[in-house]
C-alpha positions in Angstrom: 79.5 105.8 128.3 79.3 102.6 126.4 78.1 104.1 123.1 78.9 107.5 121.6 75.6 109.1 120.5 75.9 110.2 116.9 73.5 111.1 114.1 74.2 109.5 110.7 73.1 110.8 107.3 71.5 107.8 105.6 69.8 109.6 102.7 70.0 107.4 99.7 72.4 105.1 101.5 71.9 101.3 101.2 71.1 99.5 104.4 70.5 95.7 104.9 68.0 94.2 107.4 68.3 90.4 107.9 65.0 89.0 109.1 61.4 89.3 108.2 59.5 89.4 111.5 57.9 92.3 113.3 61.2 93.4 115.0 62.9 93.5 111.7 60.0 95.5 110.3 60.3 98.1 113.0 64.1 98.4 112.4 63.5 98.8 108.7 60.8 101.4 109.3 63.3 103.6 111.3 65.8 103.4 108.4 63.2 104.3 105.9 62.2 107.3 108.1 65.8 108.4 107.8 65.4 108.3 104.0 67.6 105.2 103.5 67.2 102.6 100.8 66.5 99.3 102.6 66.9 95.7 101.5 65.1 93.0 103.6 66.5 89.5 103.4 64.4 86.6 104.7 62.8 83.4 103.4 59.5 84.6 104.9 58.0 87.9 106.1 55.4 88.8 108.6 52.2 90.8 108.0 53.9 93.9 109.4 56.7 93.6 107.0 54.3 93.1 104.1 52.5 96.3 105.1 55.9 98.1 105.2 56.7 96.9 101.7 53.3 97.9 100.4 53.1 101.4 101.9 53.0 104.1 99.1 55.5 106.4 100.9 58.1 103.5 100.8 57.8 102.9 97.0 61.1 102.4 95.4 63.0 102.6 98.7 62.5 99.1 100.1 62.8 95.7 98.6 62.4 92.1 99.8 64.8 89.3 98.8 63.3 86.0 99.5 66.5 84.3 100.4 68.8 83.1 103.2 71.6 85.5 104.3 75.0 85.2 102.6 78.0 87.5 103.0 77.7 88.7 99.4 74.6 90.6 100.3 76.7 93.0 102.3 78.3 94.5 99.2 77.9 98.4 99.2 75.9 98.5 102.4 76.2 101.4 104.8 75.1 99.4 107.8 73.4 96.1 108.6 70.9 95.0 111.1 70.3 91.3 112.1 66.9 90.7 113.6 66.1 87.0 113.1 65.0 84.4 115.7 68.0 82.2 114.7 71.1 83.0 116.8 73.4 81.2 114.4 72.2 83.5 111.5 72.5 86.6 113.7 76.0 85.5 114.6 77.0 84.9 111.0 75.7 88.3 110.0 77.7 89.9 112.8 80.9 88.1 111.8 80.5 88.9 108.1 79.9 92.6 108.8 82.8 92.9 111.2 85.1 91.3 108.6 84.1 93.9 106.1 84.1 96.7 108.7 80.5 97.5 108.2 78.6 98.8 111.3 76.3 96.1 112.5 73.5 95.8 115.1 72.2 92.5 116.3 68.8 92.9 117.9 68.7 92.3 121.7 72.4 91.4 121.7 74.4 94.5 123.0 77.7 92.6 122.8 77.2 92.2 119.0 76.3 95.9 118.3 78.6 98.6 116.9 75.6 101.0 117.2 72.4 101.2 119.1 69.0 102.2 117.6 67.8 104.6 120.3 64.2 105.4 121.3 63.5 108.5 119.2 61.5 111.6 119.8 61.1 113.1 116.3 60.4 116.9 116.2 62.4 117.3 112.9 64.6 119.1 112.5 64.9 118.5 116.3 65.5 114.9 117.0 66.0 113.5 120.6 67.5 110.0 121.0 67.4 108.1 124.3 69.4 104.9 124.7 70.1 102.6 127.6 73.0 101.0 125.7 70.9 98.0 125.0 70.4 97.2 128.7 66.9 98.4 129.2 65.0 99.5 126.0 61.7 99.8 128.0 63.3 102.3 130.4 64.5 104.3 127.3 61.0 104.3 125.8 59.5 105.5 129.1 62.1 108.4 129.2 61.2 109.2 125.6 57.5 109.3 126.5 58.3 111.7 129.4 60.3 114.0 127.0 57.3 114.0 124.7 55.3 115.9 127.3 58.1 118.5 127.7 58.8 119.0 124.0 55.6 119.7 122.1 55.3 119.0 118.3 55.4 122.8 117.7 59.1 122.7 118.4 59.4 121.3 114.9 58.1 124.5 113.4 60.3 126.5 115.8 63.4 124.6 114.6 62.5 125.1 110.9 62.0 128.9 111.5 65.4 129.2 113.1 67.0 127.2 110.3 65.4 129.5 107.7 66.9 132.6 109.3 70.2 131.2 110.5 72.2 132.7 107.6 70.5 136.1 108.1 71.5 136.1 111.7 75.0 135.0 110.9 75.3 137.9 108.5 74.0 140.4 111.0 75.9 139.3 114.1 79.6 138.8 113.3 80.6 137.4 116.8 79.7 133.9 117.8 78.8 135.1 121.3 76.4 137.6 119.8 74.7 134.9 117.7 74.4 132.5 120.6 72.8 135.1 122.8 70.5 136.3 120.1 69.2 132.8 119.6 68.8 132.3 123.3 66.8 135.5 123.5 64.6 134.2 120.7 64.0 130.9 122.5 63.2 132.6 125.8 61.1 135.4 124.3 58.0 136.2 122.3 59.2 134.5 119.1 59.1 131.0 120.7 55.9 131.9 122.6 54.2 132.8 119.3 55.3 129.5 117.6 54.1 127.4 120.6 50.8 129.2 120.5 50.4 128.5 116.8 51.0 132.1 115.7 53.7 131.3 113.1 53.3 134.4 111.0 53.6 136.7 114.0 56.6 134.7 115.2 58.4 135.3 111.9 57.5 139.0 111.9 58.9 139.4 115.4 62.1 137.5 114.5 62.7 139.8 111.5 62.4 142.8 113.7 64.9 141.4 116.2 67.4 140.7 113.3 67.1 144.3 112.2 68.1 145.7 115.7 70.5 148.6 115.3 72.9 147.7 118.0 74.3 144.2 117.9 76.4 144.9 121.0 73.1 144.6 123.0 73.8 140.8 122.7 77.3 141.2 124.1 76.4 142.5 127.5 78.1 140.5 130.3 76.0 139.3 133.2 76.5 137.3 136.4 74.2 134.5 137.6 74.5 133.9 141.4 73.0 130.4 141.7 72.3 128.2 144.7 73.3 124.7 143.9 71.6 123.1 146.9 73.1 120.7 149.3 74.3 118.1 146.8 71.4 116.2 145.2 71.1 117.5 141.6 67.4 116.8 141.6 67.0 119.6 144.1 68.1 122.3 141.6 65.4 124.7 140.4 64.3 124.9 136.8 65.8 128.5 136.6 69.1 127.3 138.0 69.3 124.6 135.3 68.4 127.1 132.6 71.1 129.5 133.6 73.6 126.8 134.1 73.1 125.9 130.4 73.8 129.5 129.3 77.0 130.2 131.1 80.4 130.9 129.4 82.4 130.5 132.6 81.6 128.9 135.9 83.1 129.7 139.3 82.3 127.0 141.8 83.2 126.1 145.4 83.9 122.8 147.1 80.3 122.4 148.3 79.1 122.0 144.7 78.7 118.3 144.0 80.1 116.6 140.9 76.6 115.6 139.8 75.5 119.2 139.8 78.6 120.3 137.9 77.8 117.7 135.2 74.7 119.7 134.4 76.6 122.8 133.4 76.9 123.7 129.7 79.7 121.4 128.4 81.5 124.3 126.6 81.7 126.5 129.7 85.0 127.0 131.4 85.1 125.6 135.0 87.1 127.5 137.6 87.4 126.2 141.1 87.4 128.9 143.8 86.7 126.7 146.8 87.3 127.6 150.4 87.7 125.4 153.4 88.7 125.8 157.0 92.2 127.3 157.4 92.8 127.2 153.6 91.4 129.5 150.9 92.1 128.7 147.3 90.8 132.1 146.5 90.1 134.9 148.9 86.6 136.4 148.8 87.9 139.7 147.4 89.7 137.8 144.6 86.5 135.9 143.8 84.5 139.2 143.7 87.1 140.6 141.3 87.1 137.6 139.0 83.3 137.8 138.6 83.6 141.5 137.8 86.4 141.1 135.3 84.8 138.2 133.3 81.4 140.0 133.2 83.2 143.2 131.9 84.6 141.0 129.1 81.1 140.3 127.9 80.8 136.8 129.3 77.9 135.3 131.1 79.3 134.3 134.4 77.8 131.6 136.6 78.7 131.8 140.3 77.6 128.4 141.6 77.5 128.1 145.3 76.5 125.2 147.5 73.2 125.5 149.3 71.7 129.0 149.1 73.9 132.0 148.2 72.2 134.2 150.8 72.5 131.9 153.7 76.1 131.8 154.9 77.2 132.0 151.3 78.6 135.5 151.1 76.3 136.1 148.1 75.6 139.6 149.2 79.2 140.6 149.1 79.7 139.3 145.6 76.7 141.1 144.0 77.5 144.3 145.9 80.7 144.5 143.9 78.8 143.9 140.7 76.2 146.5 141.6 78.9 149.1 142.2 80.1 148.6 138.6 76.6 148.5 137.0 77.0 144.8 136.0 73.6 143.1 135.5 73.1 140.1 137.7 70.5 137.5 138.8 70.2 135.6 142.0 68.6 132.2 142.1 67.9 130.7 145.6 68.9 127.2 146.3 67.8 124.7 148.9 69.9 125.5 151.9 71.7 122.7 153.8 69.5 123.2 156.9 66.3 122.3 155.1 67.8 119.8 152.6 69.8 117.8 155.1 67.1 117.9 157.8 64.5 116.6 155.3 66.8 113.8 154.0 67.6 112.9 157.6 64.0 112.6 158.6 64.2 115.5 161.1 61.6 118.2 160.8 63.0 121.5 161.8 59.7 122.5 163.3 57.0 120.3 164.8 54.0 121.5 166.9 54.8 118.9 169.6 58.5 119.7 169.8 59.6 123.0 168.3 57.9 126.2 167.3 61.0 128.1 166.1 64.2 127.5 164.3 67.5 129.4 164.3 70.5 129.1 161.9 74.0 129.9 163.1 77.5 129.4 161.7 79.9 127.5 163.8 83.0 128.8 162.1 85.8 129.8 164.5 87.1 133.4 164.4 90.7 133.5 165.6 90.2 130.2 167.4 87.1 131.3 169.2 83.4 130.6 168.7 81.4 133.8 169.2 77.7 133.3 169.3 74.7 134.7 171.2 74.5 131.8 173.5 71.4 132.8 175.5 69.4 133.1 172.3 70.3 129.6 171.3 69.2 128.1 174.6 65.5 128.6 174.3 62.7 126.2 175.0 60.9 124.4 172.0 63.5 125.7 169.6 65.6 123.9 166.9 69.2 125.1 166.4 71.0 124.4 163.1 74.7 124.9 163.0 76.5 125.3 159.7 80.3 124.6 159.5 80.4 123.6 163.2 82.5 120.5 163.1 85.8 122.1 164.2 84.2 124.0 167.0 82.0 121.2 168.2 83.7 120.8 171.7 83.4 124.5 172.4 79.8 124.6 171.1 78.8 121.7 173.4 80.5 123.3 176.4 79.0 126.7 175.9 75.4 125.5 175.3 75.5 123.5 178.5 77.1 126.3 180.4 74.2 128.6 179.3 71.5 126.2 180.5 70.9 123.6 177.7 70.4 120.1 179.1 73.3 117.7 178.5 70.7 115.2 177.3 69.3 117.5 174.5 69.1 115.4 171.4 71.5 116.3 168.6 72.2 115.0 165.2 75.3 115.2 163.0 74.6 114.9 159.2 77.4 114.2 156.9 77.2 115.1 153.2 73.4 115.3 153.4 71.2 114.5 150.4 74.0 112.6 148.6 74.7 108.9 148.4 77.4 109.5 151.0 75.0 110.8 153.6 75.4 109.5 157.2 73.4 110.6 160.2 74.6 110.2 163.8 72.2 110.8 166.6 73.5 111.6 170.1 73.1 114.2 172.8 74.7 117.6 173.0 77.0 116.4 175.7 78.2 113.3 173.9 78.4 114.7 170.4 82.1 115.8 170.6 83.2 112.3 171.6 81.1 110.8 168.8 82.6 113.1 166.2 86.1 112.2 167.5 85.3 108.5 167.2 83.5 108.5 163.8 85.6 111.2 162.1 82.8 112.5 159.8 83.7 114.0 156.5 82.8 117.6 155.6 80.5 119.1 154.8 78.5 118.4 157.9 75.5 120.0 159.6 74.5 119.9 163.2 70.9 119.9 164.3 70.1 120.4 168.0 66.6 120.1 169.5 63.8 117.8 170.6 62.9 117.2 166.9 65.9 115.0 166.5 64.0 112.3 168.3 61.8 111.9 165.2 64.8 110.7 163.1 64.3 107.1 164.1 60.7 107.2 163.0 60.9 109.4 159.9 64.2 108.6 158.3 63.6 107.6 154.7 66.7 108.3 152.7 69.3 105.5 152.6 
């Protein structure tokens, strides 16, 4: 992060803008919008700057000094912006401001900026600022425009309503966790719906009734969110997964959850690693079940973040069974399982009317050194077989499939860390795949896809 995003109170503060062109006018307009007092220094000014000076709403808050810049003009200034077309003047402003330890911004010169004027979405009191660190202002503006479609102007009224009743809620709910959950219920319930629909009076009436609730402990109930994090690409998360990830107090995650997905969790949440891998368990499954239960009983909102889908080789059923036995509320959010995610990113359709009319998922994990599967069911015509966690048992898998009738030339693909920037796809045959894995040393997690559909990889591969 090149710049720390901060919001500065400029009300009645004095700010200096050096330059009289359109760029300087736009910078000055932002400062005026933040209720600052602005002085513009320039021998000449553009029409846009003249209009800014003449606007009634800016009366008494902006002045123009028809002069060249000098260091003395920096006296008592909160910040300064240089926006002239003369590099020597801009550099002089920068040097003078740095000498006096006044924050300075030189337009279109990121190396001479103590702060960046972001692209702003104003839904006051809600303000969203998007910055590229000065590298790509156009990209920042496009992102801001996209956010405008997601955050309607009515959010301004919603923010003001919450501010008006903030103290009343603080007086009613003594615990911080209760207040946070109260406001989250407001934002996800009828109060927000009424405001967004323009029913402000009804929204306020509904909010008052919620504040008067007799049992504040209703907002202290623990809950568990069992969320599928998908195969790695954070863009594959569902909207519901993202929403619950932002509500969690504590997060239990495994090794299949990518760093990029973890970065989307609420920053204040405690992160607890409970990963498992072959022949080594950081936490046993019964220990994980107990951790979820204990934290929920403490009134926390617990996020159990699992790679892929929690109900496909994820032991999600075991975890929520423990919660159900103790009457702990829980939600389950499906995720894109590795089979569909990795196959898609590898350009291998799991079904195709010319190659495969069925698909079967199996786990290749060894049990006491043996691979126990229904081999005849896997060796069926026009079928795709997807093997999770099959890297360690790959030689035995290859041997048994051939022994039960599968052609040694059956196409097979090994997908490493699918959907991520580290994805690699190796295409071979079921007979040669063990040797390939021994030679290439793929890095877990990996997925094995067996079937005629693998032939389509060369034509349909699109990722990387």
